PDB file as gemmi writes it, atoms N, CA and C in Angstrom:
CRYST1    1.000    1.000    1.000  90.00  90.00  90.00 P 1                      
ATOM      1  N   MET A   1     103.384  18.518  34.079  1.00  0.00           N  
ATOM      2  CA  MET A   1     103.248  18.646  35.503  1.00  0.00           C  
ATOM      3  C   MET A   1     102.047  19.526  35.818  1.00  0.00           C  
ATOM      4  N   ARG A   2     101.240  19.072  36.751  1.00  0.00           N  
ATOM      5  CA  ARG A   2     100.019  19.799  37.089  1.00  0.00           C  
ATOM      6  C   ARG A   2     100.328  20.936  38.046  1.00  0.00           C  
ATOM      7  N   ALA A   3      99.606  21.996  37.860  1.00  0.00           N  
ATOM      8  CA  ALA A   3      99.775  23.143  38.755  1.00  0.00           C  
ATOM      9  C   ALA A   3      99.096  22.855  40.087  1.00  0.00           C  
ATOM     10  N   GLN A   4      99.688  23.357  41.161  1.00  0.00           N  
ATOM     11  CA  GLN A   4      99.092  23.170  42.476  1.00  0.00           C  
ATOM     12  C   GLN A   4      97.865  24.048  42.615  1.00  0.00           C  
ATOM     13  N   ARG A   5      96.847  23.498  43.286  1.00  0.00           N  
ATOM     14  CA  ARG A   5      95.632  24.273  43.530  1.00  0.00           C  
ATOM     15  C   ARG A   5      95.859  25.176  44.720  1.00  0.00           C  
ATOM     16  N   ARG A   6      95.495  26.407  44.555  1.00  0.00           N  
ATOM     17  CA  ARG A   6      95.581  27.361  45.664  1.00  0.00           C  
ATOM     18  C   ARG A   6      94.263  27.349  46.396  1.00  0.00           C  
ATOM     19  N   PRO A   7      94.300  27.489  47.733  1.00  0.00           N  
ATOM     20  CA  PRO A   7      93.045  27.516  48.478  1.00  0.00           C  
ATOM     21  C   PRO A   7      92.220  28.739  48.110  1.00  0.00           C  
ATOM     22  N   ARG A   8      90.921  28.541  48.065  1.00  0.00           N  
ATOM     23  CA  ARG A   8      90.035  29.653  47.748  1.00  0.00           C  
ATOM     24  C   ARG A   8      90.017  30.631  48.911  1.00  0.00           C  
ATOM     25  N   ALA A   9      89.660  31.855  48.611  1.00  0.00           N  
ATOM     26  CA  ALA A   9      89.676  32.918  49.622  1.00  0.00           C  
ATOM     27  C   ALA A   9      88.661  32.655  50.720  1.00  0.00           C  
ATOM     28  N   ASP A  10      87.477  32.130  50.375  1.00  0.00           N  
ATOM     29  CA  ASP A  10      86.474  31.887  51.406  1.00  0.00           C  
ATOM     30  C   ASP A  10      86.890  30.758  52.349  1.00  0.00           C  
ATOM     31  N   THR A  11      87.643  29.783  51.836  1.00  0.00           N  
ATOM     32  CA  THR A  11      88.147  28.711  52.689  1.00  0.00           C  
ATOM     33  C   THR A  11      89.164  29.247  53.684  1.00  0.00           C  
ATOM     34  N   VAL A  12      90.027  30.114  53.224  1.00  0.00           N  
ATOM     35  CA  VAL A  12      91.036  30.714  54.103  1.00  0.00           C  
ATOM     36  C   VAL A  12      90.361  31.552  55.183  1.00  0.00           C  
ATOM     37  N   VAL A  13      89.347  32.313  54.815  1.00  0.00           N  
ATOM     38  CA  VAL A  13      88.635  33.146  55.786  1.00  0.00           C  
ATOM     39  C   VAL A  13      87.930  32.277  56.824  1.00  0.00           C  
ATOM     40  N   MET A  14      87.286  31.204  56.388  1.00  0.00           N  
ATOM     41  CA  MET A  14      86.595  30.312  57.329  1.00  0.00           C  
ATOM     42  C   MET A  14      87.568  29.648  58.292  1.00  0.00           C  
ATOM     43  N   VAL A  15      88.713  29.224  57.806  1.00  0.00           N  
ATOM     44  CA  VAL A  15      89.719  28.617  58.684  1.00  0.00           C  
ATOM     45  C   VAL A  15      90.235  29.648  59.689  1.00  0.00           C  
ATOM     46  N   ALA A  16      90.438  30.876  59.247  1.00  0.00           N  
ATOM     47  CA  ALA A  16      90.905  31.930  60.162  1.00  0.00           C  
ATOM     48  C   ALA A  16      89.856  32.218  61.240  1.00  0.00           C  
ATOM     49  N   ILE A  17      88.600  32.280  60.858  1.00  0.00           N  
ATOM     50  CA  ILE A  17      87.532  32.511  61.842  1.00  0.00           C  
ATOM     51  C   ILE A  17      87.464  31.355  62.835  1.00  0.00           C  
ATOM     52  N   LEU A  18      87.592  30.131  62.346  1.00  0.00           N  
ATOM     53  CA  LEU A  18      87.561  28.966  63.217  1.00  0.00           C  
ATOM     54  C   LEU A  18      88.722  28.982  64.214  1.00  0.00           C  
ATOM     55  N   VAL A  19      89.901  29.349  63.767  1.00  0.00           N  
ATOM     56  CA  VAL A  19      91.064  29.435  64.659  1.00  0.00           C  
ATOM     57  C   VAL A  19      90.845  30.500  65.727  1.00  0.00           C  
ATOM     58  N   VAL A  20      90.303  31.645  65.345  1.00  0.00           N  
ATOM     59  CA  VAL A  20      90.035  32.711  66.319  1.00  0.00           C  
ATOM     60  C   VAL A  20      88.994  32.260  67.334  1.00  0.00           C  
ATOM     61  N   LEU A  21      87.924  31.600  66.890  1.00  0.00           N  
ATOM     62  CA  LEU A  21      86.886  31.129  67.810  1.00  0.00           C  
ATOM     63  C   LEU A  21      87.402  30.068  68.767  1.00  0.00           C  
ATOM     64  N   ILE A  22      88.287  29.208  68.300  1.00  0.00           N  
ATOM     65  CA  ILE A  22      88.858  28.188  69.183  1.00  0.00           C  
ATOM     66  C   ILE A  22      89.790  28.826  70.210  1.00  0.00           C  
ATOM     67  N   ALA A  23      90.545  29.846  69.812  1.00  0.00           N  
ATOM     68  CA  ALA A  23      91.498  30.486  70.723  1.00  0.00           C  
ATOM     69  C   ALA A  23      90.859  31.545  71.612  1.00  0.00           C  
ATOM     70  N   LEU A  24      89.663  31.995  71.286  1.00  0.00           N  
ATOM     71  CA  LEU A  24      89.024  33.094  72.023  1.00  0.00           C  
ATOM     72  C   LEU A  24      88.828  32.827  73.511  1.00  0.00           C  
ATOM     73  N   PRO A  25      88.439  31.624  73.942  1.00  0.00           N  
ATOM     74  CA  PRO A  25      88.278  31.420  75.383  1.00  0.00           C  
ATOM     75  C   PRO A  25      89.563  31.607  76.181  1.00  0.00           C  
ATOM     76  N   SER A  26      90.737  31.425  75.550  1.00  0.00           N  
ATOM     77  CA  SER A  26      91.968  31.594  76.317  1.00  0.00           C  
ATOM     78  C   SER A  26      92.315  33.043  76.603  1.00  0.00           C  
ATOM     79  N   PHE A  27      91.879  33.963  75.760  1.00  0.00           N  
ATOM     80  CA  PHE A  27      92.227  35.361  76.036  1.00  0.00           C  
ATOM     81  C   PHE A  27      91.000  36.266  76.182  1.00  0.00           C  
ATOM     82  N   GLY A  28      89.799  35.712  76.099  1.00  0.00           N  
ATOM     83  CA  GLY A  28      88.588  36.509  76.298  1.00  0.00           C  
ATOM     84  C   GLY A  28      88.259  36.637  77.776  1.00  0.00           C  
ATOM     85  N   SER A  29      87.461  37.617  78.111  1.00  0.00           N  
ATOM     86  CA  SER A  29      87.062  37.786  79.509  1.00  0.00           C  
ATOM     87  C   SER A  29      86.099  36.667  79.920  1.00  0.00           C  
ATOM     88  N   GLN A  30      85.982  36.447  81.227  1.00  0.00           N  
ATOM     89  CA  GLN A  30      85.111  35.387  81.719  1.00  0.00           C  
ATOM     90  C   GLN A  30      83.663  35.659  81.332  1.00  0.00           C  
ATOM     91  N   TYR A  31      83.225  36.919  81.407  1.00  0.00           N  
ATOM     92  CA  TYR A  31      81.861  37.272  81.025  1.00  0.00           C  
ATOM     93  C   TYR A  31      81.613  36.942  79.557  1.00  0.00           C  
ATOM     94  N   PHE A  32      82.553  37.313  78.702  1.00  0.00           N  
ATOM     95  CA  PHE A  32      82.382  37.085  77.276  1.00  0.00           C  
ATOM     96  C   PHE A  32      82.293  35.602  76.964  1.00  0.00           C  
ATOM     97  N   VAL A  33      83.148  34.819  77.580  1.00  0.00           N  
ATOM     98  CA  VAL A  33      83.161  33.383  77.309  1.00  0.00           C  
ATOM     99  C   VAL A  33      81.907  32.713  77.851  1.00  0.00           C  
ATOM    100  N   GLU A  34      81.531  33.026  79.110  1.00  0.00           N  
ATOM    101  CA  GLU A  34      80.414  32.333  79.741  1.00  0.00           C  
ATOM    102  C   GLU A  34      79.057  32.748  79.192  1.00  0.00           C  
ATOM    103  N   PHE A  35      78.889  34.007  78.864  1.00  0.00           N  
ATOM    104  CA  PHE A  35      77.571  34.474  78.458  1.00  0.00           C  
ATOM    105  C   PHE A  35      77.448  34.683  76.953  1.00  0.00           C  
ATOM    106  N   VAL A  36      78.340  35.442  76.379  1.00  0.00           N  
ATOM    107  CA  VAL A  36      78.204  35.783  74.964  1.00  0.00           C  
ATOM    108  C   VAL A  36      78.477  34.573  74.072  1.00  0.00           C  
ATOM    109  N   MET A  37      79.624  33.921  74.267  1.00  0.00           N  
ATOM    110  CA  MET A  37      79.963  32.787  73.398  1.00  0.00           C  
ATOM    111  C   MET A  37      79.033  31.602  73.623  1.00  0.00           C  
ATOM    112  N   THR A  38      78.716  31.316  74.879  1.00  0.00           N  
ATOM    113  CA  THR A  38      77.858  30.174  75.167  1.00  0.00           C  
ATOM    114  C   THR A  38      76.459  30.374  74.616  1.00  0.00           C  
ATOM    115  N   ARG A  39      75.897  31.533  74.835  1.00  0.00           N  
ATOM    116  CA  ARG A  39      74.550  31.790  74.317  1.00  0.00           C  
ATOM    117  C   ARG A  39      74.534  31.842  72.793  1.00  0.00           C  
ATOM    118  N   SER A  40      75.582  32.387  72.195  1.00  0.00           N  
ATOM    119  CA  SER A  40      75.654  32.399  70.735  1.00  0.00           C  
ATOM    120  C   SER A  40      75.705  30.984  70.178  1.00  0.00           C  
ATOM    121  N   LEU A  41      76.450  30.111  70.832  1.00  0.00           N  
ATOM    122  CA  LEU A  41      76.527  28.724  70.388  1.00  0.00           C  
ATOM    123  C   LEU A  41      75.181  28.029  70.539  1.00  0.00           C  
ATOM    124  N   ILE A  42      74.530  28.214  71.676  1.00  0.00           N  
ATOM    125  CA  ILE A  42      73.246  27.565  71.927  1.00  0.00           C  
ATOM    126  C   ILE A  42      72.193  28.049  70.927  1.00  0.00           C  
ATOM    127  N   LEU A  43      72.079  29.358  70.756  1.00  0.00           N  
ATOM    128  CA  LEU A  43      71.086  29.886  69.823  1.00  0.00           C  
ATOM    129  C   LEU A  43      71.443  29.559  68.371  1.00  0.00           C  
ATOM    130  N   GLY A  44      72.728  29.475  68.071  1.00  0.00           N  
ATOM    131  CA  GLY A  44      73.159  29.102  66.724  1.00  0.00           C  
ATOM    132  C   GLY A  44      72.771  27.682  66.368  1.00  0.00           C  
ATOM    133  N   VAL A  45      72.905  26.770  67.331  1.00  0.00           N  
ATOM    134  CA  VAL A  45      72.500  25.381  67.080  1.00  0.00           C  
ATOM    135  C   VAL A  45      70.988  25.306  66.874  1.00  0.00           C  
ATOM    136  N   ALA A  46      70.231  26.021  67.721  1.00  0.00           N  
ATOM    137  CA  ALA A  46      68.773  26.011  67.569  1.00  0.00           C  
ATOM    138  C   ALA A  46      68.356  26.606  66.223  1.00  0.00           C  
ATOM    139  N   ALA A  47      68.981  27.701  65.832  1.00  0.00           N  
ATOM    140  CA  ALA A  47      68.640  28.326  64.553  1.00  0.00           C  
ATOM    141  C   ALA A  47      69.031  27.443  63.372  1.00  0.00           C  
ATOM    142  N   SER A  48      70.169  26.773  63.477  1.00  0.00           N  
ATOM    143  CA  SER A  48      70.595  25.928  62.359  1.00  0.00           C  
ATOM    144  C   SER A  48      69.665  24.734  62.165  1.00  0.00           C  
ATOM    145  N   THR A  49      69.064  24.218  63.250  1.00  0.00           N  
ATOM    146  CA  THR A  49      68.107  23.128  63.073  1.00  0.00           C  
ATOM    147  C   THR A  49      66.865  23.615  62.342  1.00  0.00           C  
ATOM    148  N   LEU A  50      66.405  24.812  62.677  1.00  0.00           N  
ATOM    149  CA  LEU A  50      65.242  25.363  61.975  1.00  0.00           C  
ATOM    150  C   LEU A  50      65.555  25.632  60.506  1.00  0.00           C  
ATOM    151  N   ILE A  51      66.720  26.175  60.236  1.00  0.00           N  
ATOM    152  CA  ILE A  51      67.103  26.470  58.854  1.00  0.00           C  
ATOM    153  C   ILE A  51      67.249  25.177  58.062  1.00  0.00           C  
ATOM    154  N   PHE A  52      67.880  24.177  58.670  1.00  0.00           N  
ATOM    155  CA  PHE A  52      68.051  22.904  57.969  1.00  0.00           C  
ATOM    156  C   PHE A  52      66.709  22.277  57.619  1.00  0.00           C  
ATOM    157  N   LEU A  53      65.793  22.248  58.584  1.00  0.00           N  
ATOM    158  CA  LEU A  53      64.490  21.630  58.316  1.00  0.00           C  
ATOM    159  C   LEU A  53      63.664  22.417  57.308  1.00  0.00           C  
ATOM    160  N   SER A  54      63.691  23.740  57.408  1.00  0.00           N  
ATOM    161  CA  SER A  54      62.854  24.531  56.502  1.00  0.00           C  
ATOM    162  C   SER A  54      63.451  24.612  55.103  1.00  0.00           C  
ATOM    163  N   ALA A  55      64.761  24.699  54.992  1.00  0.00           N  
ATOM    164  CA  ALA A  55      65.377  24.840  53.672  1.00  0.00           C  
ATOM    165  C   ALA A  55      65.483  23.510  52.940  1.00  0.00           C  
ATOM    166  N   TYR A  56      65.970  22.489  53.615  1.00  0.00           N  
ATOM    167  CA  TYR A  56      66.193  21.215  52.939  1.00  0.00           C  
ATOM    168  C   TYR A  56      65.000  20.275  53.054  1.00  0.00           C  
ATOM    169  N   GLY A  57      64.282  20.342  54.145  1.00  0.00           N  
ATOM    170  CA  GLY A  57      63.154  19.446  54.337  1.00  0.00           C  
ATOM    171  C   GLY A  57      61.847  20.035  53.877  1.00  0.00           C  
ATOM    172  N   GLY A  58      61.795  21.352  53.738  1.00  0.00           N  
ATOM    173  CA  GLY A  58      60.577  22.005  53.300  1.00  0.00           C  
ATOM    174  C   GLY A  58      59.488  22.041  54.352  1.00  0.00           C  
ATOM    175  N   MET A  59      59.864  21.910  55.606  1.00  0.00           N  
ATOM    176  CA  MET A  59      58.855  21.924  56.667  1.00  0.00           C  
ATOM    177  C   MET A  59      59.373  22.725  57.856  1.00  0.00           C  
ATOM    178  N   VAL A  60      58.458  23.319  58.562  1.00  0.00           N  
ATOM    179  CA  VAL A  60      58.826  24.041  59.767  1.00  0.00           C  
ATOM    180  C   VAL A  60      58.207  23.287  60.934  1.00  0.00           C  
ATOM    181  N   SER A  61      59.068  22.766  61.790  1.00  0.00           N  
ATOM    182  CA  SER A  61      58.612  22.004  62.941  1.00  0.00           C  
ATOM    183  C   SER A  61      59.292  22.574  64.175  1.00  0.00           C  
ATOM    184  N   LEU A  62      58.503  22.835  65.179  1.00  0.00           N  
ATOM    185  CA  LEU A  62      59.059  23.362  66.416  1.00  0.00           C  
ATOM    186  C   LEU A  62      59.251  22.270  67.463  1.00  0.00           C  
ATOM    187  N   ALA A  63      59.084  21.018  67.065  1.00  0.00           N  
ATOM    188  CA  ALA A  63      59.239  19.920  68.012  1.00  0.00           C  
ATOM    189  C   ALA A  63      60.675  19.803  68.501  1.00  0.00           C  
ATOM    190  N   GLN A  64      61.650  20.054  67.630  1.00  0.00           N  
ATOM    191  CA  GLN A  64      63.034  19.958  68.076  1.00  0.00           C  
ATOM    192  C   GLN A  64      63.356  21.056  69.082  1.00  0.00           C  
ATOM    193  N   LEU A  65      62.700  22.214  68.964  1.00  0.00           N  
ATOM    194  CA  LEU A  65      62.912  23.269  69.947  1.00  0.00           C  
ATOM    195  C   LEU A  65      62.267  22.914  71.283  1.00  0.00           C  
ATOM    196  N   LEU A  66      61.188  22.157  71.247  1.00  0.00           N  
ATOM    197  CA  LEU A  66      60.591  21.661  72.480  1.00  0.00           C  
ATOM    198  C   LEU A  66      61.572  20.756  73.204  1.00  0.00           C  
ATOM    199  N   MET A  67      62.192  19.844  72.490  1.00  0.00           N  
ATOM    200  CA  MET A  67      63.174  18.950  73.104  1.00  0.00           C  
ATOM    201  C   MET A  67      64.393  19.721  73.582  1.00  0.00           C  
ATOM    202  N   TYR A  68      64.769  20.725  72.827  1.00  0.00           N  
ATOM    203  CA  TYR A  68      65.890  21.588  73.199  1.00  0.00           C  
ATOM    204  C   TYR A  68      65.596  22.289  74.524  1.00  0.00           C  
ATOM    205  N   GLY A  69      64.378  22.778  74.672  1.00  0.00           N  
ATOM    206  CA  GLY A  69      63.971  23.450  75.908  1.00  0.00           C  
ATOM    207  C   GLY A  69      63.875  22.495  77.077  1.00  0.00           C  
ATOM    208  N   VAL A  70      63.372  21.284  76.846  1.00  0.00           N  
ATOM    209  CA  VAL A  70      63.289  20.292  77.919  1.00  0.00           C  
ATOM    210  C   VAL A  70      64.683  19.936  78.415  1.00  0.00           C  
ATOM    211  N   ALA A  71      65.604  19.713  77.505  1.00  0.00           N  
ATOM    212  CA  ALA A  71      66.975  19.376  77.894  1.00  0.00           C  
ATOM    213  C   ALA A  71      67.615  20.522  78.672  1.00  0.00           C  
ATOM    214  N   GLY A  72      67.410  21.752  78.222  1.00  0.00           N  
ATOM    215  CA  GLY A  72      67.957  22.902  78.945  1.00  0.00           C  
ATOM    216  C   GLY A  72      67.365  23.052  80.333  1.00  0.00           C  
ATOM    217  N   PHE A  73      66.060  22.814  80.448  1.00  0.00           N  
ATOM    218  CA  PHE A  73      65.383  22.889  81.743  1.00  0.00           C  
ATOM    219  C   PHE A  73      65.927  21.829  82.701  1.00  0.00           C  
ATOM    220  N   VAL A  74      66.104  20.609  82.196  1.00  0.00           N  
ATOM    221  CA  VAL A  74      66.616  19.529  83.038  1.00  0.00           C  
ATOM    222  C   VAL A  74      68.045  19.824  83.476  1.00  0.00           C  
ATOM    223  N   ILE A  75      68.888  20.254  82.560  1.00  0.00           N  
ATOM    224  CA  ILE A  75      70.276  20.564  82.912  1.00  0.00           C  
ATOM    225  C   ILE A  75      70.330  21.702  83.924  1.00  0.00           C  
ATOM    226  N   GLY A  76      69.527  22.736  83.712  1.00  0.00           N  
ATOM    227  CA  GLY A  76      69.523  23.862  84.643  1.00  0.00           C  
ATOM    228  C   GLY A  76      69.124  23.460  86.048  1.00  0.00           C  
ATOM    229  N   ASN A  77      68.142  22.587  86.164  1.00  0.00           N  
ATOM    230  CA  ASN A  77      67.708  22.144  87.491  1.00  0.00           C  
ATOM    231  C   ASN A  77      68.691  21.179  88.134  1.00  0.00           C  
ATOM    232  N   LEU A  78      69.352  20.352  87.356  1.00  0.00           N  
ATOM    233  CA  LEU A  78      70.279  19.386  87.930  1.00  0.00           C  
ATOM    234  C   LEU A  78      71.608  20.013  88.338  1.00  0.00           C  
ATOM    235  N   VAL A  79      72.038  21.032  87.631  1.00  0.00           N  
ATOM    236  CA  VAL A  79      73.341  21.640  87.900  1.00  0.00           C  
ATOM    237  C   VAL A  79      73.264  22.716  88.982  1.00  0.00           C  
ATOM    238  N   ALA A  80      72.121  23.365  89.117  1.00  0.00           N  
ATOM    239  CA  ALA A  80      71.992  24.461  90.084  1.00  0.00           C  
ATOM    240  C   ALA A  80      72.284  23.968  91.497  1.00  0.00           C  
ATOM    241  N   GLU A  81      72.991  24.809  92.249  1.00  0.00           N  
ATOM    242  CA  GLU A  81      73.349  24.458  93.617  1.00  0.00           C  
ATOM    243  C   GLU A  81      72.359  25.067  94.592  1.00  0.00           C  
ATOM    244  N   GLU A  82      72.331  24.537  95.784  1.00  0.00           N  
ATOM    245  CA  GLU A  82      71.398  24.948  96.826  1.00  0.00           C  
ATOM    246  C   GLU A  82      71.533  26.441  97.111  1.00  0.00           C  
ATOM    247  N   GLY A  83      70.417  27.136  97.139  1.00  0.00           N  
ATOM    248  CA  GLY A  83      70.396  28.553  97.471  1.00  0.00           C  
ATOM    249  C   GLY A  83      70.664  29.485  96.302  1.00  0.00           C  
ATOM    250  N   SER A  84      71.037  28.938  95.139  1.00  0.00           N  
ATOM    251  CA  SER A  84      71.355  29.803  94.007  1.00  0.00           C  
ATOM    252  C   SER A  84      70.104  30.221  93.240  1.00  0.00           C  
ATOM    253  N   THR A  85      69.086  29.397  93.279  1.00  0.00           N  
ATOM    254  CA  THR A  85      67.864  29.690  92.541  1.00  0.00           C  
ATOM    255  C   THR A  85      66.734  28.830  93.088  1.00  0.00           C  
ATOM    256  N   LYS A  86      65.530  29.134  92.665  1.00  0.00           N  
ATOM    257  CA  LYS A  86      64.403  28.302  93.062  1.00  0.00           C  
ATOM    258  C   LYS A  86      64.349  27.066  92.173  1.00  0.00           C  
ATOM    259  N   GLY A  87      63.642  26.066  92.635  1.00  0.00           N  
ATOM    260  CA  GLY A  87      63.480  24.859  91.838  1.00  0.00           C  
ATOM    261  C   GLY A  87      64.300  23.726  92.394  1.00  0.00           C  
ATOM    262  N   LEU A  88      64.435  22.701  91.592  1.00  0.00           N  
ATOM    263  CA  LEU A  88      65.183  21.517  91.981  1.00  0.00           C  
ATOM    264  C   LEU A  88      66.670  21.838  91.908  1.00  0.00           C  
ATOM    265  N   THR A  89      67.334  21.902  93.029  1.00  0.00           N  
ATOM    266  CA  THR A  89      68.753  22.277  93.062  1.00  0.00           C  
ATOM    267  C   THR A  89      69.561  21.098  93.579  1.00  0.00           C  
ATOM    268  N   LEU A  90      70.020  20.253  92.670  1.00  0.00           N  
ATOM    269  CA  LEU A  90      70.759  19.057  93.058  1.00  0.00           C  
ATOM    270  C   LEU A  90      72.264  19.268  93.085  1.00  0.00           C  
ATOM    271  N   GLY A  91      72.773  20.224  92.323  1.00  0.00           N  
ATOM    272  CA  GLY A  91      74.206  20.496  92.305  1.00  0.00           C  
ATOM    273  C   GLY A  91      75.029  19.350  91.740  1.00  0.00           C  
ATOM    274  N   LEU A  92      74.525  18.685  90.710  1.00  0.00           N  
ATOM    275  CA  LEU A  92      75.247  17.559  90.117  1.00  0.00           C  
ATOM    276  C   LEU A  92      76.379  18.043  89.208  1.00  0.00           C  
ATOM    277  N   ASN A  93      77.254  17.119  88.878  1.00  0.00           N  
ATOM    278  CA  ASN A  93      78.308  17.378  87.909  1.00  0.00           C  
ATOM    279  C   ASN A  93      77.646  17.716  86.567  1.00  0.00           C  
ATOM    280  N   PRO A  94      78.106  18.758  85.868  1.00  0.00           N  
ATOM    281  CA  PRO A  94      77.465  19.131  84.596  1.00  0.00           C  
ATOM    282  C   PRO A  94      77.463  18.016  83.557  1.00  0.00           C  
ATOM    283  N   TRP A  95      78.511  17.207  83.499  1.00  0.00           N  
ATOM    284  CA  TRP A  95      78.545  16.125  82.512  1.00  0.00           C  
ATOM    285  C   TRP A  95      77.513  15.053  82.839  1.00  0.00           C  
ATOM    286  N   LEU A  96      77.321  14.781  84.120  1.00  0.00           N  
ATOM    287  CA  LEU A  96      76.285  13.838  84.519  1.00  0.00           C  
ATOM    288  C   LEU A  96      74.904  14.416  84.199  1.00  0.00           C  
ATOM    289  N   ALA A  97      74.742  15.723  84.407  1.00  0.00           N  
ATOM    290  CA  ALA A  97      73.469  16.377  84.096  1.00  0.00           C  
ATOM    291  C   ALA A  97      73.170  16.313  82.597  1.00  0.00           C  
ATOM    292  N   VAL A  98      74.194  16.449  81.765  1.00  0.00           N  
ATOM    293  CA  VAL A  98      73.998  16.340  80.311  1.00  0.00           C  
ATOM    294  C   VAL A  98      73.532  14.935  79.950  1.00  0.00           C  
ATOM    295  N   ALA A  99      74.141  13.916  80.561  1.00  0.00           N  
ATOM    296  CA  ALA A  99      73.736  12.540  80.276  1.00  0.00           C  
ATOM    297  C   ALA A  99      72.293  12.290  80.712  1.00  0.00           C  
ATOM    298  N   VAL A 100      71.927  12.764  81.902  1.00  0.00           N  
ATOM    299  CA  VAL A 100      70.550  12.589  82.387  1.00  0.00           C  
ATOM    300  C   VAL A 100      69.575  13.342  81.482  1.00  0.00           C  
ATOM    301  N   ALA A 101      69.936  14.564  81.081  1.00  0.00           N  
ATOM    302  CA  ALA A 101      69.064  15.352  80.198  1.00  0.00           C  
ATOM    303  C   ALA A 101      68.887  14.673  78.852  1.00  0.00           C  
ATOM    304  N   LEU A 102      69.937  14.059  78.311  1.00  0.00           N  
ATOM    305  CA  LEU A 102      69.811  13.326  77.050  1.00  0.00           C  
ATOM    306  C   LEU A 102      68.859  12.142  77.186  1.00  0.00           C  
ATOM    307  N   VAL A 103      68.971  11.420  78.296  1.00  0.00           N  
ATOM    308  CA  VAL A 103      68.086  10.272  78.501  1.00  0.00           C  
ATOM    309  C   VAL A 103      66.631  10.736  78.612  1.00  0.00           C  
ATOM    310  N   ILE A 104      66.390  11.780  79.406  1.00  0.00           N  
ATOM    311  CA  ILE A 104      65.027  12.272  79.592  1.00  0.00           C  
ATOM    312  C   ILE A 104      64.464  12.828  78.282  1.00  0.00           C  
ATOM    313  N   THR A 105      65.271  13.584  77.563  1.00  0.00           N  
ATOM    314  CA  THR A 105      64.811  14.185  76.316  1.00  0.00           C  
ATOM    315  C   THR A 105      64.543  13.123  75.247  1.00  0.00           C  
ATOM    316  N   CYS A 106      65.438  12.160  75.123  1.00  0.00           N  
ATOM    317  CA  CYS A 106      65.221  11.094  74.130  1.00  0.00           C  
ATOM    318  C   CYS A 106      64.001  10.258  74.483  1.00  0.00           C  
ATOM    319  N   ASN A 107      63.800  10.000  75.770  1.00  0.00           N  
ATOM    320  CA  ASN A 107      62.616   9.255  76.189  1.00  0.00           C  
ATOM    321  C   ASN A 107      61.349  10.056  75.883  1.00  0.00           C  
ATOM    322  N   GLY A 108      61.370  11.346  76.163  1.00  0.00           N  
ATOM    323  CA  GLY A 108      60.218  12.188  75.842  1.00  0.00           C  
ATOM    324  C   GLY A 108      59.957  12.260  74.346  1.00  0.00           C  
ATOM    325  N   ASN A 109      61.019  12.315  73.569  1.00  0.00           N  
ATOM    326  CA  ASN A 109      60.878  12.348  72.111  1.00  0.00           C  
ATOM    327  C   ASN A 109      60.256  11.051  71.603  1.00  0.00           C  
ATOM    328  N   GLU A 110      60.693   9.936  72.165  1.00  0.00           N  
ATOM    329  CA  GLU A 110      60.125   8.662  71.744  1.00  0.00           C  
ATOM    330  C   GLU A 110      58.648   8.577  72.132  1.00  0.00           C  
ATOM    331  N   GLN A 111      58.304   9.048  73.313  1.00  0.00           N  
ATOM    332  CA  GLN A 111      56.905   9.009  73.747  1.00  0.00           C  
ATOM    333  C   GLN A 111      56.027   9.885  72.854  1.00  0.00           C  
ATOM    334  N   LEU A 112      56.541  11.057  72.478  1.00  0.00           N  
ATOM    335  CA  LEU A 112      55.767  11.946  71.603  1.00  0.00           C  
ATOM    336  C   LEU A 112      55.640  11.387  70.192  1.00  0.00           C  
ATOM    337  N   SER A 113      56.650  10.678  69.722  1.00  0.00           N  
ATOM    338  CA  SER A 113      56.595  10.159  68.356  1.00  0.00           C  
ATOM    339  C   SER A 113      55.630   8.985  68.226  1.00  0.00           C  
ATOM    340  N   ARG A 114      55.206   8.411  69.317  1.00  0.00           N  
ATOM    341  CA  ARG A 114      54.240   7.311  69.252  1.00  0.00           C  
ATOM    342  C   ARG A 114      52.840   7.786  68.911  1.00  0.00           C  
ATOM    343  N   TYR A 115      52.591   9.069  69.088  1.00  0.00           N  
ATOM    344  CA  TYR A 115      51.261   9.615  68.856  1.00  0.00           C  
ATOM    345  C   TYR A 115      51.308  10.670  67.759  1.00  0.00           C  
ATOM    346  N   PRO A 116      51.356  10.253  66.493  1.00  0.00           N  
ATOM    347  CA  PRO A 116      51.428  11.248  65.410  1.00  0.00           C  
ATOM    348  C   PRO A 116      50.112  12.010  65.273  1.00  0.00           C  
ATOM    349  N   LEU A 117      50.227  13.229  64.876  1.00  0.00           N  
ATOM    350  CA  LEU A 117      49.066  14.054  64.649  1.00  0.00           C  
ATOM    351  C   LEU A 117      48.499  13.723  63.275  1.00  0.00           C  
ATOM    352  N   ASP A 118      47.323  13.233  63.245  1.00  0.00           N  
ATOM    353  CA  ASP A 118      46.695  12.842  61.993  1.00  0.00           C  
ATOM    354  C   ASP A 118      45.651  13.901  61.626  1.00  0.00           C  
ATOM    355  N   ALA A 119      45.765  14.457  60.455  1.00  0.00           N  
ATOM    356  CA  ALA A 119      44.864  15.521  60.024  1.00  0.00           C  
ATOM    357  C   ALA A 119      43.414  15.029  59.942  1.00  0.00           C  
ATOM    358  N   ARG A 120      43.239  13.750  59.665  1.00  0.00           N  
ATOM    359  CA  ARG A 120      41.880  13.220  59.566  1.00  0.00           C  
ATOM    360  C   ARG A 120      41.166  13.238  60.918  1.00  0.00           C  
ATOM    361  N   LEU A 121      41.916  13.137  62.003  1.00  0.00           N  
ATOM    362  CA  LEU A 121      41.307  13.173  63.322  1.00  0.00           C  
ATOM    363  C   LEU A 121      40.804  14.560  63.692  1.00  0.00           C  
ATOM    364  N   MET A 122      41.351  15.587  63.054  1.00  0.00           N  
ATOM    365  CA  MET A 122      40.986  16.952  63.401  1.00  0.00           C  
ATOM    366  C   MET A 122      39.804  17.448  62.593  1.00  0.00           C  
ATOM    367  N   GLU A 123      39.402  16.690  61.575  1.00  0.00           N  
ATOM    368  CA  GLU A 123      38.262  17.102  60.762  1.00  0.00           C  
ATOM    369  C   GLU A 123      36.980  16.887  61.544  1.00  0.00           C  
ATOM    370  N   ASN A 124      36.039  17.773  61.367  1.00  0.00           N  
ATOM    371  CA  ASN A 124      34.740  17.642  62.044  1.00  0.00           C  
ATOM    372  C   ASN A 124      33.734  16.950  61.170  1.00  0.00           C  
TER     373      ASN A 124                                                      
END                                                                             
């Protein structure tokens, strides 16, 4: 009879951290949830894309951060309500704003990918 495998300690710790992070919005303050957790998630995703590309791909490209910024700019302008800030204040539903931002960002990404930077063109 085979012995049962016990979970490794790092797996148990990761599951515990994940459970705490999932439950945190229910008992955390509104400030903590809206600002600290949201910004940590946003910056974590941006940092993980840079780490993934530089570590596994061997290249550092800031193009994905450009698209990240465009999407954030579009969402911010579409969701903002009248009188809350300067700029385009449409006050749309956030989920609709995410869909519009994805369409605009993907279209911009496709337009930029049509014009690759060729090192031979930069030579004098």
